[in-house]
N, C-alpha and C positions, 0 to 999 in steps of 0.2 A: 454471593453478593458481588455486584460490579458497579462500574460507573454508569450513571444514567444521564443521558442528555436529551434535550428536546431539539429536534431539527426542523426548521421551517424552510420549505422549498416552494416558492410561489405561494399559492393558497393552501398547499397541503402541508400539514404538520405531522411528524411522527416522532415517537420516542424510541431511542436506540439505547440498549444496555450493552456495555462492553464488559466481557468477562476475561479472566485469566491474564490481565495486564501484568506485565513484569516491570517493576520500577527500574529505571535506568541505574546501573551501578555507577556510572559517571554521568552527571547531569549535562555535561558538554559533549558527550559522545556523538550525538547526531550532528551538531554543527562542526565538530572536529573532522568527522568522516567526510561530510559534504565538502568542506574546505580542502581537505587533503586530495580529494578526487575531482576538484573543480566542478562540482555539481551545483547548479543554481535552481532551486525549487521555490515555489510560492510560499510565503511565510505561513499561510494557513495550513498548508500541507506539512510543513516542518513542525508546527505546533501539534498537529494531529499525530504525527509519527512519535513525537516526544511523549505526548499525553497517553497514547494507547499502545505503547511499545509491546509487541508480541500479543496484543489483545485480540479477542474475537467478538465481532458485533452480533447483536440479535437479529438485525435486518441483514440477510445474507444474499439476496437475489441481485444479480448483476445482469443487465441486458446490453448487448453490444449492437453496433450498427448493422451487423448481419442478422439481427433479430434472434440470435442465440442467447440462451440463458446459462449463466454460470453461477457457482456458489462461492461467495467470499469466505475464505477460511480464516486467515489471520494476518495481522500486520507482521512484517519482518522485525526481528529484535536487533537492538544495538548493544546487547550484552553478549560478549564473545562466548560465554559458556552455555548460552541457551541453545535449544535444538534448531530452530529455523532462524538463521541470522542473515543480515545483509552481507556479512563477511564471507559466507559460503557461496554467494551467487554473484556479487558485484566486486570488481569489474569483469571477472573471468567469463561468465556466461553472456555478457553484454558488450564485449569488445566490438568496436566498429559500429555501434548503434548510438542513437540519441535517446535511448530509453533508460529510465532509472527505476528499478523495482522497489516497491515499498510494501507490498502485500502479496499473498498467494491465494489461489483458489483451491477447492477440494480435489481438482484433477491434476495438480502439478503445474498449472499455468501461473503466470505472474501478472499482477496488477501494477502498472508502471505509469510514471509521468513521462510523457513525450516532450523532451526539452526543446525540440524544434517546433512542434505544432502547438505547444503550450496547452496540452489536454491530457486527460487520463485515458489509458488504453489497457486492453487485456492482451498480453502476448501469449498466443497459443503455442505450447511447446511442441506439438506434433507438426504443425504447419509452419512454425516460426513466423507467423503473420500477426501483425498488431491490428486489433479491432477496437474502434472507438467505443468507449463506454457511453451509452446514452441514458441509462437509468440505473440507479442503485439506491 
């Protein structure tokens, strides 16, 4: 059993179920972390990170500007004892970039918010190139 939400994008509606959500051990963990690292994210994204911490969505397909398809795996967790956490990847893997990771895909890439361009991107770990997400 998981969270079920109805998402409306333009004239298309879809229902997404989130499974394996890990309740935040500290309800202020996300905001404290963002503040400590001087990261500015849209409020909608912050709420999604808090609500679906560590969760996995039923709708997994991501298509980037290069027309490549990727599989959304899970949101990064803000519980330090969980397996895939923000603490294990940021800021170390993202020094010198304007990308903030909030999820991962099945191939080890990261789904990030580009703080300069104000959009979501997929950072390919093999090429180290960010691709704009055009559909998910």
